[in-house]
N, CA, C and O atoms as a GROMACS GRO file, in nm:
protein
  208
    1UNK      N    1  -0.282  -1.743   1.061
    1UNK     CA    2  -0.213  -1.695   0.952
    1UNK      C    3  -0.155  -1.536   0.936
    1UNK      O    4  -0.040  -1.496   0.925
    2UNK      N    5  -0.309  -1.448   0.942
    2UNK     CA    6  -0.282  -1.333   0.936
    2UNK      C    7  -0.169  -1.254   1.037
    2UNK      O    8  -0.090  -1.167   1.000
    3UNK      N    9  -0.181  -1.306   1.168
    3UNK     CA   10  -0.114  -1.270   1.239
    3UNK      C   11   0.046  -1.324   1.228
    3UNK      O   12   0.139  -1.269   1.286
    4UNK      N   13   0.054  -1.408   1.168
    4UNK     CA   14   0.193  -1.475   1.152
    4UNK      C   15   0.275  -1.371   1.018
    4UNK      O   16   0.395  -1.342   1.015
    5UNK      N   17   0.183  -1.336   0.928
    5UNK     CA   18   0.209  -1.253   0.791
    5UNK      C   19   0.247  -1.157   0.850
    5UNK      O   20   0.362  -1.118   0.832
    6UNK      N   21   0.154  -1.083   0.946
    6UNK     CA   22   0.176  -0.919   1.017
    6UNK      C   23   0.321  -0.925   1.086
    6UNK      O   24   0.382  -0.820   1.110
    7UNK      N   25   0.388  -1.079   1.126
    7UNK     CA   26   0.506  -1.066   1.202
    7UNK      C   27   0.597  -1.068   1.142
    7UNK      O   28   0.705  -1.020   1.174
    8UNK      N   29   0.565  -1.138   1.020
    8UNK     CA   30   0.646  -1.144   0.906
    8UNK      C   31   0.718  -0.999   0.828
    8UNK      O   32   0.834  -0.966   0.800
    9UNK      N   33   0.605  -0.946   0.813
    9UNK     CA   34   0.618  -0.798   0.763
    9UNK      C   35   0.689  -0.715   0.840
    9UNK      O   36   0.780  -0.640   0.803
   10UNK      N   37   0.642  -0.732   0.959
   10UNK     CA   38   0.750  -0.637   1.043
   10UNK      C   39   0.886  -0.655   1.049
   10UNK      O   40   0.977  -0.572   1.047
   11UNK      N   41   0.888  -0.828   1.061
   11UNK     CA   42   1.037  -0.868   1.051
   11UNK      C   43   1.103  -0.800   0.900
   11UNK      O   44   1.215  -0.752   0.882
   12UNK      N   45   1.034  -0.809   0.839
   12UNK     CA   46   1.112  -0.778   0.691
   12UNK      C   47   1.134  -0.609   0.686
   12UNK      O   48   1.242  -0.560   0.652
   13UNK      N   49   1.014  -0.527   0.726
   13UNK     CA   50   1.086  -0.394   0.698
   13UNK      C   51   1.155  -0.352   0.845
   13UNK      O   52   1.130  -0.233   0.865
   14UNK      N   53   1.216  -0.396   0.928
   14UNK     CA   54   1.322  -0.389   1.006
   14UNK      C   55   1.444  -0.453   0.933
   14UNK      O   56   1.559  -0.410   0.948
   15UNK      N   57   1.422  -0.526   0.877
   15UNK     CA   58   1.551  -0.597   0.764
   15UNK      C   59   1.561  -0.482   0.687
   15UNK      O   60   1.660  -0.415   0.715
   16UNK      N   61   1.475  -0.428   0.579
   16UNK     CA   62   1.527  -0.353   0.498
   16UNK      C   63   1.549  -0.195   0.545
   16UNK      O   64   1.617  -0.114   0.481
   17UNK      N   65   1.474  -0.166   0.676
   17UNK     CA   66   1.551  -0.023   0.688
   17UNK      C   67   1.689  -0.043   0.732
   17UNK      O   68   1.772   0.027   0.673
   18UNK      N   69   1.745  -0.145   0.849
   18UNK     CA   70   1.879  -0.160   0.875
   18UNK      C   71   1.958  -0.160   0.730
   18UNK      O   72   2.043  -0.072   0.716
   19UNK      N   73   1.934  -0.258   0.616
   19UNK     CA   74   2.007  -0.256   0.502
   19UNK      C   75   2.026  -0.156   0.475
   19UNK      O   76   2.142  -0.118   0.472
   20UNK      N   77   1.913  -0.062   0.440
   20UNK     CA   78   1.922   0.078   0.359
   20UNK      C   79   2.006   0.174   0.449
   20UNK      O   80   2.058   0.264   0.384
   21UNK      N   81   2.035   0.176   0.605
   21UNK     CA   82   2.061   0.280   0.658
   21UNK      C   83   2.227   0.231   0.643
   21UNK      O   84   2.315   0.315   0.622
   22UNK      N   85   2.250   0.120   0.654
   22UNK     CA   86   2.395   0.038   0.617
   22UNK      C   87   2.450   0.097   0.480
   22UNK      O   88   2.569   0.120   0.459
   23UNK      N   89   2.337   0.119   0.382
   23UNK     CA   90   2.395   0.132   0.246
   23UNK      C   91   2.405   0.067   0.156
   23UNK      O   92   2.462   0.098   0.052
   24UNK      N   93   2.327  -0.085   0.195
   24UNK     CA   94   2.354  -0.191   0.091
   24UNK      C   95   2.246  -0.190  -0.007
   24UNK      O   96   2.162  -0.279  -0.017
   25UNK      N   97   2.251  -0.083  -0.080
   25UNK     CA   98   2.132  -0.105  -0.199
   25UNK      C   99   2.113  -0.188  -0.258
   25UNK      O  100   2.001  -0.196  -0.309
   26UNK      N  101   2.221  -0.304  -0.288
   26UNK     CA  102   2.186  -0.436  -0.398
   26UNK      C  103   2.125  -0.507  -0.288
   26UNK      O  104   2.029  -0.569  -0.334
   27UNK      N  105   2.136  -0.525  -0.171
   27UNK     CA  106   2.077  -0.606  -0.064
   27UNK      C  107   1.943  -0.558  -0.068
   27UNK      O  108   1.853  -0.642  -0.066
   28UNK      N  109   1.908  -0.420  -0.075
   28UNK     CA  110   1.791  -0.391  -0.014
   28UNK      C  111   1.659  -0.434  -0.144
   28UNK      O  112   1.537  -0.430  -0.129
   29UNK      N  113   1.719  -0.464  -0.236
   29UNK     CA  114   1.631  -0.502  -0.369
   29UNK      C  115   1.591  -0.598  -0.358
   29UNK      O  116   1.473  -0.607  -0.390
   30UNK      N  117   1.651  -0.712  -0.313
   30UNK     CA  118   1.575  -0.849  -0.259
   30UNK      C  119   1.486  -0.831  -0.163
   30UNK      O  120   1.365  -0.848  -0.183
   31UNK      N  121   1.536  -0.795  -0.049
   31UNK     CA  122   1.456  -0.750   0.036
   31UNK      C  123   1.355  -0.695   0.031
   31UNK      O  124   1.272  -0.718   0.119
   32UNK      N  125   1.326  -0.600  -0.080
   32UNK     CA  126   1.213  -0.506  -0.125
   32UNK      C  127   1.121  -0.647  -0.187
   32UNK      O  128   1.009  -0.684  -0.152
   33UNK      N  129   1.197  -0.697  -0.271
   33UNK     CA  130   1.104  -0.792  -0.338
   33UNK      C  131   1.010  -0.884  -0.226
   33UNK      O  132   0.889  -0.904  -0.228
   34UNK      N  133   1.110  -0.932  -0.132
   34UNK     CA  134   1.072  -1.038  -0.037
   34UNK      C  135   0.939  -0.951   0.024
   34UNK      O  136   0.829  -1.005   0.036
   35UNK      N  137   0.959  -0.833   0.055
   35UNK     CA  138   0.818  -0.757   0.144
   35UNK      C  139   0.698  -0.760   0.036
   35UNK      O  140   0.583  -0.780   0.074
   36UNK      N  141   0.726  -0.741  -0.088
   36UNK     CA  142   0.640  -0.720  -0.191
   36UNK      C  143   0.545  -0.844  -0.203
   36UNK      O  144   0.423  -0.828  -0.193
   37UNK      N  145   0.607  -0.983  -0.226
   37UNK     CA  146   0.556  -1.100  -0.209
   37UNK      C  147   0.482  -1.124  -0.070
   37UNK      O  148   0.373  -1.182  -0.066
   38UNK      N  149   0.552  -1.074   0.050
   38UNK     CA  150   0.457  -1.107   0.183
   38UNK      C  151   0.365  -0.985   0.162
   38UNK      O  152   0.262  -1.016   0.222
   39UNK      N  153   0.352  -0.894   0.122
   39UNK     CA  154   0.246  -0.828   0.139
   39UNK      C  155   0.129  -0.881   0.038
   39UNK      O  156   0.011  -0.876   0.072
   40UNK      N  157   0.163  -0.922  -0.067
   40UNK     CA  158   0.066  -0.993  -0.137
   40UNK      C  159  -0.014  -1.064  -0.109
   40UNK      O  160  -0.133  -1.061  -0.141
   41UNK      N  161   0.069  -1.174  -0.016
   41UNK     CA  162   0.009  -1.290   0.053
   41UNK      C  163  -0.087  -1.208   0.159
   41UNK      O  164  -0.204  -1.242   0.170
   42UNK      N  165  -0.038  -1.106   0.231
   42UNK     CA  166  -0.152  -1.068   0.313
   42UNK      C  167  -0.291  -1.012   0.295
   42UNK      O  168  -0.395  -1.023   0.360
   43UNK      N  169  -0.250  -0.933   0.157
   43UNK     CA  170  -0.387  -0.881   0.089
   43UNK      C  171  -0.465  -1.004   0.026
   43UNK      O  172  -0.587  -0.994   0.009
   44UNK      N  173  -0.402  -1.112  -0.008
   44UNK     CA  174  -0.461  -1.201  -0.051
   44UNK      C  175  -0.532  -1.304   0.096
   44UNK      O  176  -0.641  -1.360   0.094
   45UNK      N  177  -0.441  -1.304   0.198
   45UNK     CA  178  -0.550  -1.368   0.335
   45UNK      C  179  -0.674  -1.304   0.367
   45UNK      O  180  -0.781  -1.362   0.384
   46UNK      N  181  -0.644  -1.128   0.378
   46UNK     CA  182  -0.716  -1.067   0.428
   46UNK      C  183  -0.866  -1.093   0.320
   46UNK      O  184  -0.982  -1.130   0.336
   47UNK      N  185  -0.789  -1.052   0.218
   47UNK     CA  186  -0.925  -1.064   0.129
   47UNK      C  187  -1.026  -1.171   0.138
   47UNK      O  188  -1.148  -1.153   0.130
   48UNK      N  189  -0.956  -1.303   0.160
   48UNK     CA  190  -1.026  -1.412   0.190
   48UNK      C  191  -1.118  -1.443   0.289
   48UNK      O  192  -1.214  -1.520   0.289
   49UNK      N  193  -1.056  -1.346   0.399
   49UNK     CA  194  -1.092  -1.349   0.541
   49UNK      C  195  -1.253  -1.243   0.536
   49UNK      O  196  -1.343  -1.246   0.620
   50UNK      N  197  -1.248  -1.173   0.433
   50UNK     CA  198  -1.344  -1.052   0.415
   50UNK      C  199  -1.432  -1.173   0.356
   50UNK      O  200  -1.504  -1.210   0.449
   51UNK      N  201  -1.456  -1.242   0.253
   51UNK     CA  202  -1.558  -1.321   0.195
   51UNK      C  203  -1.613  -1.406   0.270
   51UNK      O  204  -1.723  -1.454   0.244
   52UNK      N  205  -1.542  -1.437   0.376
   52UNK     CA  206  -1.601  -1.579   0.464
   52UNK      C  207  -1.709  -1.527   0.534
   52UNK      O  208  -1.776  -1.599   0.607
   0.00000   0.00000   0.00000
């Protein structure tokens, strides 16, 4: 699951960078929100793995 989350984050970062380069700031806000959610999910997953 952690690897899948890392891959999703990589894709989202690339999408965010592309969106910002193109100047689509309104779209970037939604992508940043998704990035935040996925980052939290990864942190939760890693915290759970550390306690095992």
